[in-house]
N, C-alpha and C positions, 0 to 999 in steps of 0.2 A: 503494499500500500504505500502510496506517495504521501509527503509530508502535507501536500495540499488537501488530500482526502481525509487524512487524520484531522486536520484543523477544522474541516468543514463538519465532520461528525462531532467533534468536540464543540463546536459552535452550535449545532442542533440540539445537543444535550443540554447545554447551559440556558438556551433560550425558553423552553418550557419551565425549567425551574425558576427562572427569573419571572415569568408570568404568574407562577403559583405563589411565589413569595410576595410579589407586588400586590396582587388581586387579594390574597388572603389578609395581608397586612392592612390593606385598605378597608376591607369588609369588616374585619374585627375592630379596627380602630374608629371607624366612622360609625358603625352601630353603636358601640359603646359610648362614644360622645353623644350622639343624638339621644340615646336612652337616658343618659345622666341628666341632660338638660331638660328633657320632657318630665323627668321625675321630679325635678326641682321647680317646675313652672307654677305649680299650685301655690307654693309658698312665696315665690316671687311676687305673685300677684297680689298677696293680701297682707304679708308681714311687714311690720316696721323695722325688723332686724332679722338677719338669717340665722338659722340655727347653725351649730358647728357641722353637722352632717351635710346640710345642703351646701354650705360654703366649700366643703371638701369635695363634694360631688362636682360642683361647677368648676373648681379648680382644676380637677382631674380631667374632666371634659375639654376644657379649654386648651390644656397642655397636650391633649391627644390630637386635637384637629390639624394642626400644621403638619404633623407627621402623616396622617390620614391623606391630606392633599398631595404631599410629595409622593406617597406611595401610589396614588391614583395616576399621577403623571407617568410614573414608571409603567403602570398597567396599560396606559393608552399606547405607549410607545411599543410595548411587546404585542399588543393587538394589532397595531398597523404592520409590525414585522411579521406577524402571523399570515397576514394577508399576501405580503411579498409582491411579486410582479402582477398579481390580479387586482391590485388596488386600483380603485377608481378615483381620479382626481377630484371629481365633484362631491361625491358622498364622502371621501376622505377628508376633504376641507370641512365640510359640515360636521363630521364627527370630531375632528380636531378642535374646531371652533367651539362647538357645544361643550366639549370636555373641559376646555380652558375656562369657559364661563362658569361651568359648574363649580370648579375649584374656586374661582374668584368670588363669586356669590356666597359660597359656603364660608369663605374667609370673612367677608363682609359681615354676614349674620353672626358669626361667632365673635368677631371683634366687637360688635355692639353689644353682645352679651357679656363679654368681658369688661367693657366699660360700665354696664349696669352693675355687674358684681363689684367693681371698684367703687361705685357710688354707694352701694349697700355697706361695703365695709367701712366707709368714712362717714355713715349715717344714712338713714333711709332717704332716698331721693323723693322729690315732690311728685305728687300724683300725675301731673301734666308730663313731667319729664320721663316717668316710668311708662306712661301710656304711649308716648312717642317712640321711645326705645323699643318697646314690645311691638308696636306696629311696624317698624323698620325690620326688626328680626323676622316677624311673620311674613312680610311681603318679600324680604330677601330670600328666605328660606323655602317657604311654601309655594310662592308665586313664581319665582325666578329659578332658584336652585334645582328644585325637582322637575320643573319643566325643562330645563337644560339636559337634566339626566335622561328625560324622555326623549329628547331629540337625538341625544348620543346614541341611546339604544335603537331608536328607529332607524338612524342612518347606518349604524353597523348591521342592523338586521337586513337592510336592503343589500348591502355590500355582500353579506354572507348568502342571501338568497341568489344573487347574481352570479357569484363565484363558485358556490357550492363547497366552501372551504370548512364550513360548520354543518352538522346534522340538520335536516330540515324541521325535526322536532323542536331543536334548540332555537332555530330561527323563528318558528311560530311562537314559543314561549317569549321570546324577546319582543316580538310585535305586540302581544297581548299585554305584557307588563308595561311596555312603552306608551300604549294607549291609555292604560290606567292613570299613568302619571301625568299624561299630557291633558286629559279631559276632567280629572277629577278635582274637585275644590276641597276635599277633606283635609283636615289637619290631623288626621289619625296617626299615631306613632307607626302602625304597622305599614301604612303606605310609604313612609319615609325609609323603613327598613327593606322594603322591597328591592331597592336598587343595590345596597350592598350584598344582599343575598344573591341577585343576579350576578354581580361580579365575582363572587365565590364560586357560583356555578361555572362561569366562562372560564375561570382560571383552572379549575379542576379538569374540565374537558380539554383545554389546551395542554395541560401537563400530561394527561394520559395519552392523548394523540401524539405528542411530541416524544414521549418516552418510547412508545410503540414504533415510530419512525426510526428512532435511534436504535432499538433492539434489532429491527429488520435491516438496517444498514450495517450493524456489527456482524449480523449472521451472514449477510452477502459477502462481506469483505473477508469473514473467516472461510466461507465456501470458496472464494476466488483464491485466497492464500493456499 
């Protein structure tokens, strides 16, 4: 086997592992951050001071989200790499743009949440200030962030349908979940958790298919040798 073939097989082995690491990291970190924020929402709305438990939850959630965003950017890169030469420039641009907007709007929502937490730590904010911050968080996350996640999923689903690089059943699931996120006006926690669950599923599929290709390449190389 030539050195170039060895390098290619090594590269193919590392790519699915990177996809699994990035996707799983994002799914865990993002889901944990959203859950901790939602569990603290009731006390944020009515208390004049935050309990120690709620303050700790919010601090952990805000610390997790930057790393979730970084992991998602890696996941986007690996998904585009998985398409390879089959990538369509139009839908690839839509998926990349919506993915970047998803991260940006998530950071905006959680940055405002961090500012609200700081205001509570220095004394309960005025009702008008809290209402404004809550409205910004709600609009940024529920209206923009989740909608951009839906666009990201829809564009990737279209790419997968056109290229056939993913199973048709997974493409159908992607379309259904994307439609739910695009048209739903619900602020239910489970709707927000659909996206990290989908990313986790995609990461596992890419990992399994990549390892199968690597094993097949190794078997073929052994037979040739």
